[in-house]
VMD Tcl script that draws the C-alpha trace (Angstrom):
set ca {
  {-0.12 0.13 -0.08}
  {3.03 2.43 0.96}
  {4.02 1.64 -2.71}
  {0.87 2.95 -4.41}
  {0.73 6.04 -2.18}
  {4.28 7.06 -3.32}
  {3.80 6.46 -6.79}
  {0.11 8.54 -6.63}
  {2.01 11.04 -4.87}
  {4.67 11.14 -7.78}
  {2.17 11.18 -10.49}
  {0.02 14.13 -8.77}
  {3.46 16.03 -8.60}
  {4.83 15.44 -12.20}
  {2.92 16.69 -14.93}
  {3.18 14.55 -18.30}
  {3.36 17.99 -20.37}
  {6.46 19.30 -18.40}
  {8.73 18.33 -20.88}
  {6.35 19.18 -24.37}
  {7.28 23.15 -25.49}
  {4.45 24.91 -27.57}
  {5.99 27.34 -29.77}
  {1.98 28.53 -30.53}
  {1.47 29.70 -26.72}
  {4.76 32.23 -26.83}
  {3.52 33.79 -30.68}
  {1.93 37.20 -29.27}
  {2.54 38.86 -33.10}
  {0.43 37.10 -35.60}
  {1.85 39.51 -38.51}
  {3.51 36.65 -40.23}
  {6.96 36.63 -41.95}
  {6.98 40.29 -43.09}
  {9.58 43.09 -43.11}
  {9.02 44.82 -39.56}
  {10.40 48.01 -41.03}
  {6.53 48.19 -42.35}
  {5.34 49.00 -38.77}
  {8.52 51.27 -38.03}
  {6.16 54.72 -38.48}
  {3.22 53.17 -36.76}
  {2.68 52.98 -33.12}
  {2.06 49.38 -32.93}
  {4.40 45.94 -34.00}
  {1.59 43.80 -35.19}
  {-1.97 42.02 -34.49}
  {-2.09 39.82 -31.62}
  {-4.46 36.01 -32.15}
  {-7.82 38.06 -31.48}
  {-7.10 40.81 -34.22}
  {-6.38 43.88 -31.50}
  {-3.17 45.87 -32.26}
  {-0.01 45.38 -30.20}
  {1.38 48.18 -28.89}
  {5.08 49.27 -28.80}
  {6.39 48.59 -25.63}
  {8.05 51.94 -23.67}
  {11.46 50.05 -23.82}
  {11.13 50.07 -27.94}
  {14.27 51.55 -29.68}
  {12.37 54.02 -31.58}
  {14.99 56.60 -31.49}
  {18.67 57.29 -31.83}
  {19.10 57.78 -27.89}
  {17.41 54.85 -27.24}
  {19.46 52.77 -29.27}
  {22.72 53.98 -27.67}
  {21.10 53.70 -23.90}
  {20.33 50.31 -24.83}
  {23.92 49.14 -26.00}
  {25.67 50.79 -23.32}
  {23.63 49.02 -20.62}
  {24.30 45.60 -22.35}
  {28.35 46.22 -22.63}
  {28.46 47.61 -19.12}
  {27.50 45.06 -16.87}
  {28.14 47.15 -13.25}
  {25.71 48.99 -14.61}
  {22.86 46.06 -14.64}
  {21.66 44.65 -12.08}
  {21.74 40.91 -12.74}
  {24.68 40.23 -14.87}
  {22.88 38.76 -17.88}
  {22.34 42.22 -19.56}
  {25.64 41.15 -22.16}
  {23.54 38.51 -23.19}
  {19.88 39.99 -23.65}
  {18.73 40.80 -27.08}
  {15.30 42.50 -28.44}
  {12.89 40.04 -30.56}
  {11.75 42.67 -33.68}
  {8.25 40.03 -33.74}
  {7.45 40.94 -30.26}
  {9.39 43.58 -29.01}
  {10.37 41.30 -26.12}
  {13.89 41.29 -24.68}
  {15.17 37.56 -24.31}
  {17.84 36.16 -22.66}
  {20.23 33.98 -24.57}
  {21.15 30.61 -23.68}
  {24.80 29.05 -23.23}
  {23.85 26.73 -26.40}
  {23.15 30.03 -28.21}
  {25.81 32.11 -26.76}
  {28.31 28.98 -28.54}
  {26.53 28.93 -31.78}
  {26.57 32.92 -31.77}
  {30.65 32.45 -30.84}
  {30.78 29.96 -33.43}
  {29.52 31.77 -36.34}
  {31.52 35.48 -35.54}
  {34.28 32.49 -35.62}
  {33.64 31.73 -38.75}
  {33.07 28.32 -38.39}
  {29.98 25.69 -38.36}
  {26.81 25.95 -36.44}
  {27.65 23.03 -34.48}
  {30.73 21.04 -33.97}
  {29.82 18.56 -36.64}
  {29.35 20.57 -39.09}
  {32.32 22.79 -40.96}
  {31.01 25.55 -43.93}
  {34.57 26.12 -45.30}
  {35.86 22.10 -45.58}
  {37.77 20.93 -48.79}
  {35.60 19.68 -51.36}
  {36.14 16.58 -52.63}
  {35.43 15.92 -56.48}
  {33.09 13.96 -57.22}
  {34.03 13.51 -61.15}
  {37.47 13.43 -62.62}
  {38.59 14.98 -65.70}
  {40.41 11.66 -66.90}
  {38.33 9.78 -69.51}
  {37.98 6.16 -68.79}
  {39.04 3.33 -70.80}
  {35.98 1.25 -69.78}
  {32.39 2.41 -70.12}
  {30.86 3.78 -66.98}
  {27.78 1.23 -67.63}
  {27.64 -2.88 -68.32}
  {25.10 -2.63 -71.23}
  {26.30 -4.72 -74.16}
  {26.31 -2.63 -77.36}
  {23.57 -2.84 -79.43}
  {23.19 -4.27 -82.71}
  {22.02 -1.26 -84.95}
  {25.77 -0.20 -83.95}
  {27.66 -2.69 -85.82}
  {25.40 -2.29 -89.12}
  {26.68 0.28 -91.56}
  {23.98 3.75 -91.97}
  {22.09 4.39 -95.03}
  {25.22 7.26 -95.53}
  {27.78 4.79 -95.19}
  {26.26 2.65 -97.68}
  {25.57 5.17 -100.31}
  {29.04 6.19 -100.00}
  {30.41 2.80 -100.24}
  {27.88 1.73 -102.82}
}
mol new
graphics top color blue
foreach p $ca { graphics top sphere $p radius 0.5 }
foreach p [lrange $ca 0 end-1] q [lrange $ca 1 end] { graphics top cylinder $p $q radius 0.2 }
display resetview
């Protein structure tokens, strides 16, 4: 009986959908894959799922002063309180700040160094030639020659003939 109670308690605390993530729940802006410059002069950044405009946040980078302030807060770690400001980027679709994880940072560092996105990929590896310029003595296929190749053509018959 004690094992049944512990199993029920464990199943009550563990949610079966904890590992599953839904990208659709995170999407607030439903404008699609269009250039965000189209919304540069408007007071909103797109529309939510019910069709209402999503207003630009007060933290939005609309002019040069805001961009400089955002850059300085990201570069100077002593200005920020938590120390993750240097790895924070702004998502242009949702106009929210996103903190990059360790894997994202490794990807950015590898791309900046001109390497592949992951360790298994290398974008500038030497190219292996599939075909060579050398003409082979034997045919590539093993089909026997056709009978018509041994019979003289009509033009050859007229010349000989």
